[in-house]
Backbone as CSV, one residue per row, in Angstrom:
resi,resn,N_x,N_y,N_z,CA_x,CA_y,CA_z,C_x,C_y,C_z
1,MET,6.633,10.638,-11.038,5.947,9.396,-11.161,5.642,9.898,-9.638
2,PRO,5.005,9.155,-9.517,3.864,8.936,-7.630,5.572,7.492,-6.920
3,GLU,5.146,7.253,-5.583,6.210,7.340,-5.163,5.254,4.979,-5.657
4,VAL,6.184,4.424,-5.644,4.964,3.069,-5.038,6.263,2.097,-4.588
5,TYR,5.404,1.326,-3.655,6.065,0.486,-2.847,5.595,-0.568,-2.416
6,TYR,6.569,-2.000,-2.307,6.358,-3.672,-1.808,6.829,-4.449,-0.975
7,ASP,6.056,-5.462,-0.478,6.933,-5.873,0.959,8.097,-6.688,0.043
8,PRO,9.091,-7.055,-0.059,9.963,-7.786,-0.402,9.815,-9.517,0.275
9,ARG,9.004,-9.315,1.637,8.974,-10.570,1.930,8.482,-11.431,0.615
10,SER,7.457,-10.715,0.395,5.984,-11.227,-0.508,7.053,-12.406,-2.197
11,LEU,8.536,-11.632,-1.928,8.570,-12.139,-3.311,9.980,-13.259,-2.693
12,ASP,10.226,-13.550,-1.689,11.232,-14.348,-1.250,11.193,-15.654,-0.519
13,ARG,10.959,-16.658,-1.862,10.633,-17.428,-1.394,11.684,-19.160,-0.662
14,GLU,12.718,-18.237,-0.554,13.963,-19.381,0.962,13.868,-18.269,2.290
15,GLY,12.686,-17.638,2.678,12.854,-17.061,3.971,12.273,-17.623,4.171
16,GLU,12.303,-17.652,5.824,11.463,-18.349,6.450,9.881,-17.419,7.260
17,VAL,9.562,-16.254,7.036,8.361,-15.719,6.897,8.054,-14.947,5.932
18,MET,7.277,-15.439,5.417,6.720,-14.798,3.280,5.265,-14.217,4.265
19,SER,5.104,-13.288,3.110,3.648,-11.870,3.592,3.246,-12.169,2.682
20,CYS,1.870,-11.306,2.836,0.960,-11.106,1.562,0.838,-10.022,1.787
21,LEU,0.579,-8.494,0.665,0.572,-6.947,0.995,-0.770,-7.122,0.002
22,ASN,-1.920,-7.279,1.035,-3.634,-6.595,-0.110,-4.122,-5.605,0.162
23,ALA,-3.024,-4.733,0.811,-4.146,-3.401,0.614,-3.441,-2.254,-0.045
24,LYS,-4.196,-1.666,-0.649,-3.667,-0.594,-1.657,-3.377,0.557,-1.135
25,ALA,-2.991,1.661,-1.389,-3.110,2.879,-1.066,-3.211,3.862,-1.985
26,VAL,-3.261,4.933,-2.075,-3.128,6.396,-3.134,-2.888,6.834,-1.400
27,MET,-1.928,8.133,-1.725,-2.286,9.182,-0.767,-1.739,10.497,-1.586
28,ILE,-2.575,11.858,-1.639,-2.873,12.085,-2.248,-2.239,14.735,-1.441
29,ASP,-1.417,14.563,-1.324,-0.357,15.394,-0.900,-1.048,15.728,0.539
30,GLU,-1.266,14.378,1.016,-1.035,14.901,2.479,-2.267,15.341,3.384
31,SER,-3.456,14.920,2.591,-4.773,15.897,2.072,-6.293,14.570,2.193
32,LYS,-5.349,13.649,1.499,-6.760,12.930,1.234,-5.933,10.872,1.194
33,VAL,-6.290,9.953,1.558,-5.816,9.246,1.066,-6.756,8.302,0.800
34,LEU,-6.648,7.161,-0.905,-7.353,6.719,-1.088,-7.132,4.598,0.228
35,ILE,-7.561,4.044,1.244,-7.377,2.297,1.181,-8.083,1.534,0.904
36,THR,-7.677,0.797,-0.076,-8.585,0.001,-0.195,-8.016,-1.614,-0.549
37,SER,-9.292,-2.685,-0.931,-8.515,-4.017,-1.576,-8.340,-4.039,-2.515
38,ALA,-9.395,-3.275,-3.362,-8.917,-3.593,-4.826,-7.536,-3.590,-5.637
39,ASN,-7.822,-4.516,-6.534,-6.416,-5.126,-7.567,-7.660,-4.304,-9.025
40,PHE,-6.861,-3.410,-9.916,-6.881,-2.938,-11.171,-6.934,-4.259,-12.039
41,SER,-7.795,-5.033,-12.073,-8.216,-6.477,-11.912,-9.736,-7.150,-13.352
42,GLU,-9.901,-7.641,-14.396,-11.222,-8.021,-14.157,-12.217,-8.710,-13.669
43,ALA,-11.566,-9.592,-12.898,-11.756,-9.866,-11.561,-12.912,-9.114,-10.519
44,VAL,-12.149,-7.866,-9.999,-12.323,-6.743,-9.362,-13.823,-6.287,-9.896
45,GLN,-13.803,-6.239,-11.710,-14.468,-5.207,-11.727,-15.807,-5.676,-12.601
46,VAL,-16.243,-7.189,-12.056,-16.777,-7.776,-12.834,-17.067,-8.799,-11.511
47,ARG,-16.600,-9.271,-11.168,-16.665,-10.779,-10.205,-16.920,-10.254,-9.153
48,ASN,-15.691,-9.146,-8.279,-15.811,-9.644,-6.508,-16.375,-8.083,-6.288
49,ILE,-16.468,-8.158,-5.235,-16.666,-7.596,-4.119,-15.546,-6.733,-3.358
50,GLU,-15.638,-5.935,-3.400,-14.264,-5.010,-2.702,-14.189,-3.575,-2.115
51,ALA,-14.204,-3.610,-1.337,-14.116,-2.361,-0.490,-12.650,-0.921,-0.195
52,GLY,-13.826,-0.035,-0.200,-12.525,0.605,0.336,-12.716,2.123,0.555
53,VAL,-11.871,2.488,1.924,-12.606,4.259,1.807,-11.666,5.403,1.093
54,LEU,-11.940,6.226,1.012,-11.955,7.373,0.834,-11.543,8.619,2.107
55,THR,-10.958,9.295,2.061,-10.730,9.788,3.405,-9.606,10.911,3.338
56,GLU,-10.431,12.564,3.843,-9.965,13.998,4.007,-9.588,13.982,5.498
57,ASP,-9.660,13.642,5.398,-9.716,13.421,7.652,-7.860,13.680,8.191
58,GLU,-7.638,15.054,7.945,-6.232,15.453,8.636,-6.274,14.548,9.468
59,VAL,-6.398,14.211,10.527,-5.972,13.303,11.390,-5.794,11.620,10.767
60,VAL,-6.643,11.543,10.370,-6.634,10.206,9.971,-5.124,10.222,8.203
61,THR,-5.331,11.078,7.615,-4.420,10.917,6.718,-2.350,11.227,6.991
62,LYS,-2.674,12.055,8.120,-1.360,12.492,9.018,-1.015,11.103,9.234
63,THR,-2.243,10.058,10.321,-1.877,9.361,11.499,-1.158,8.118,10.158
64,TYR,-2.049,7.625,9.211,-1.046,6.418,7.584,-0.159,7.580,7.861
65,ARG,0.302,8.539,7.077,2.251,8.563,6.541,2.222,8.122,7.099
66,ARG,2.148,9.088,8.769,3.222,8.469,10.144,3.785,7.185,9.781
67,ASN,2.660,6.071,9.971,2.672,4.875,9.898,3.754,4.245,8.931
68,PHE,2.580,4.700,7.699,3.522,4.148,6.347,5.272,4.406,6.139
69,GLN,5.758,6.022,6.780,6.893,6.031,6.924,7.418,5.314,7.828
70,ARG,7.369,4.886,8.893,7.846,3.727,9.649,7.740,2.192,9.183
71,LEU,7.063,2.047,8.696,7.248,0.939,7.730,8.191,1.047,6.691
72,VAL,8.984,2.195,5.485,9.708,2.691,4.830,11.042,2.703,5.521
73,GLU,10.832,2.956,7.052,12.054,3.256,7.628,12.407,2.166,8.659
74,ASP,11.342,0.992,8.368,12.053,-0.070,9.101,12.364,-1.333,7.964
75,LYS,12.210,-0.956,7.081,12.743,-1.697,4.753,11.353,-2.477,5.915
76,LEU,10.593,-2.367,5.773,9.482,-3.698,5.644,8.235,-2.952,4.102
77,VAL,8.530,-2.139,4.062,8.369,-1.919,2.415,9.667,-1.101,1.359
78,ARG,9.850,-1.547,0.231,10.697,-1.010,-0.096,10.218,0.153,-1.734
79,SER,11.105,0.919,-1.950,10.958,1.581,-3.612,11.270,0.628,-4.491
80,LEU,9.953,0.792,-5.067,9.656,-0.008,-6.494,10.924,0.416,-7.575
81,TRP,11.102,1.831,-7.159,12.247,1.985,-7.634,13.348,2.027,-7.587
82,GLU,14.042,2.080,-6.138,14.734,1.862,-5.132,16.122,0.764,-5.883
83,ASP,15.312,-0.097,-7.246,16.398,-1.168,-7.284,17.345,-0.627,-9.052
84,ARG,16.054,0.291,-8.917,15.959,0.712,-11.056,16.960,2.112,-10.933
């Protein structure tokens, strides 16, 4: 199973700070990363204009991994499988 993360603040209706995580990213073996705003929905496929970047640049992929790992460590994002 892939690792899937979400921002728990986006589900907190009573919290002082709400957030919306719109970026999507897929990292493959730390050698490729796709960062996009697109969802997998009919609107995206038919009506919306979305943008994304696929890179195999080692500096970019390692930097992205480190930054994302900090989000996990700071508990700003949470594993979808953590509560299961």
